[in-house]
C-alpha positions as CSV (number, residue, x, y, z in Angstrom):
1,M,111.1,81.2,92.8
2,I,108.3,83.8,93.0
3,E,107.8,85.7,89.8
4,A,107.5,89.5,89.9
5,N,104.1,89.5,88.3
6,D,102.8,86.9,90.9
7,F,104.2,89.0,93.7
8,R,102.5,92.2,92.3
9,D,99.2,90.4,91.9
10,A,99.3,89.2,95.5
11,M,100.3,92.6,96.8
12,S,97.4,94.2,94.9
13,L,95.2,92.5,97.6
14,L,96.9,94.4,100.4
15,T,94.8,97.5,101.1
16,T,97.0,100.6,101.5
17,A,96.4,104.2,102.3
18,V,97.1,106.6,99.4
19,N,99.6,109.4,100.1
20,V,101.2,112.2,98.2
21,V,104.8,112.6,99.3
22,T,106.4,116.0,98.6
23,T,109.7,117.8,98.9
24,K,111.1,121.3,98.5
25,G,114.6,122.5,98.8
26,Q,117.8,123.2,96.9
27,S,116.7,120.6,94.3
28,G,113.3,122.2,93.8
29,L,109.7,121.3,94.3
30,H,108.7,117.6,93.7
31,G,106.1,115.0,94.7
32,F,104.8,111.5,93.9
33,T,101.9,109.3,94.9
34,A,102.9,106.5,97.4
35,S,101.2,103.6,99.0
36,A,104.4,102.2,100.7
37,V,104.4,104.4,103.8
38,C,104.2,103.1,107.4
39,S,105.0,104.0,111.0
40,V,108.3,102.7,112.4
41,T,108.2,104.0,116.0
42,D,106.7,106.7,118.1
43,S,109.9,107.4,120.1
44,P,111.3,109.2,118.2
45,P,108.3,109.6,115.8
46,T,109.6,107.9,112.6
47,L,108.0,106.9,109.3
48,L,109.4,104.9,106.4
49,V,108.6,105.8,102.8
50,C,109.5,103.6,99.8
51,M,110.3,105.2,96.4
52,N,111.3,103.6,93.1
53,Q,114.8,104.6,92.3
54,A,113.8,105.0,88.6
55,A,111.3,107.8,89.5
56,R,112.3,111.1,87.9
57,S,112.1,112.9,91.3
58,H,114.1,110.3,93.2
59,A,117.4,112.3,93.2
60,H,115.6,115.5,94.3
61,F,114.3,113.8,97.5
62,L,117.8,112.5,98.2
63,E,119.2,116.0,97.7
64,N,116.5,117.9,99.6
65,K,116.6,115.5,102.6
66,T,113.1,116.5,103.6
67,L,109.6,115.3,102.8
68,S,106.0,115.6,103.7
69,V,103.6,112.6,103.8
70,N,100.1,113.8,103.0
71,V,97.4,111.2,103.8
72,L,94.7,111.6,101.2
73,G,91.0,111.7,101.9
74,A,88.3,110.3,99.6
75,Q,87.9,113.7,97.8
76,H,91.6,113.6,96.7
77,E,91.5,111.0,93.9
78,S,92.3,113.6,91.3
79,I,95.4,114.8,93.3
80,S,96.6,111.2,93.6
81,N,96.2,110.7,89.9
82,A,98.0,114.0,89.1
83,F,101.0,113.0,91.3
84,A,101.1,109.5,89.7
85,S,101.0,110.9,86.2
86,K,103.6,112.2,83.7
87,L,102.7,115.8,84.5
88,C,105.7,118.0,85.4
89,S,106.2,119.1,89.0
90,E,104.7,122.5,88.6
91,E,101.5,121.1,87.0
92,R,101.1,118.6,89.8
93,F,101.0,121.3,92.4
94,E,98.2,123.1,90.6
95,Y,96.0,120.4,92.1
96,G,95.0,121.2,95.7
97,S,95.9,124.0,98.1
98,W,99.4,123.8,99.6
99,T,101.1,125.3,102.7
100,Q,104.2,124.3,104.6
101,L,105.4,123.4,108.1
102,A,108.9,123.2,109.6
103,T,110.9,121.7,106.7
104,G,109.3,123.7,103.9
105,A,108.1,120.6,102.1
106,P,104.6,121.2,100.7
107,V,101.7,120.2,102.9
108,L,98.2,119.6,101.4
109,E,95.9,121.9,103.4
110,D,93.0,119.5,103.6
111,A,94.9,116.2,103.8
112,L,93.5,113.9,106.5
113,V,96.9,114.4,108.2
114,S,100.3,115.5,107.1
115,F,103.6,114.4,108.5
116,D,106.5,116.8,107.9
117,C,109.8,114.9,108.0
118,E,113.6,115.0,107.7
119,I,115.1,112.1,105.9
120,E,117.6,110.6,108.3
121,D,118.7,107.4,106.5
122,V,118.2,105.8,103.1
123,Q,118.4,102.1,102.4
124,E,118.4,100.6,98.9
125,V,116.5,97.4,98.4
126,G,116.1,96.1,94.9
127,T,114.5,98.7,92.7
128,H,113.5,101.0,95.6
129,S,114.9,103.3,98.2
130,I,113.6,103.2,101.8
131,F,113.6,106.6,103.4
132,M,113.7,106.6,107.2
133,C,112.1,109.9,108.2
134,R,112.0,111.7,111.5
135,V,108.7,113.4,112.0
136,V,109.2,117.0,113.0
137,A,105.7,118.4,112.7
138,I,102.1,117.1,112.2
139,K,99.1,118.9,110.8
140,H,95.5,117.6,110.9
141,G,93.5,118.7,107.9
142,Y,90.0,117.9,109.1
143,Q,87.9,120.2,111.3
144,Y,85.4,119.2,114.0
145,S,82.6,120.4,111.7
146,D,83.7,117.9,109.0
147,Q,82.4,115.0,111.0
148,Q,78.8,116.1,110.3
149,S,79.5,116.7,106.6
150,G,80.9,113.2,106.0
151,A,84.4,114.4,105.3
152,G,87.3,112.5,106.7
153,E,86.9,109.3,104.7
154,S,90.3,107.8,103.8
155,L,91.3,107.1,100.2
156,V,92.7,103.6,99.9
157,Y,94.0,101.4,97.1
158,F,92.9,97.8,96.8
159,N,92.8,95.3,93.9
160,R,94.2,98.1,91.5
161,A,91.4,100.5,92.3
162,Y,90.5,103.4,94.6
163,H,88.1,102.8,97.5
164,Q,86.9,104.9,100.5
165,V,86.9,103.7,104.0
166,G,85.9,104.9,107.5
167,Q,85.3,108.3,108.8
168,V,87.6,110.1,111.2
169,E,86.1,110.1,114.7
170,I,87.0,113.2,116.7
171,V,87.2,112.6,120.4
């Protein structure tokens, strides 16, 4: 049998993108930092997002049925930390500049890219919920001029620490 600590130690060596996932609706404005986000299919465009059921904003995501996945750039480490902290929702959104797309879920204006989604299905596995999310809008946060300034590096998490990788190439 694999112990939980052994599994977590092994998973710390899986490099993941850092995202802030947000929602807004009847249940209010909420968000959290997530590394468990991935593409499911492009037809229809679908993402999955995993969230701990013990998270204080979990019920709000279930009730609002919308979310936005904001892929963080290297300059967003403080935003990641704020959304992973004990700060209240209102204080978290004081970090960064926010807008919205189709669903009304907050979109970080300068995220590398933001995916605005409707939650279509929820599966519970162990301690987490898996949100199956239909992408209804996409917003790129970088500009063509950013390529010269070095912007566009992705914030990733590896071995329990932040790192920066790559640069978005604009074709």
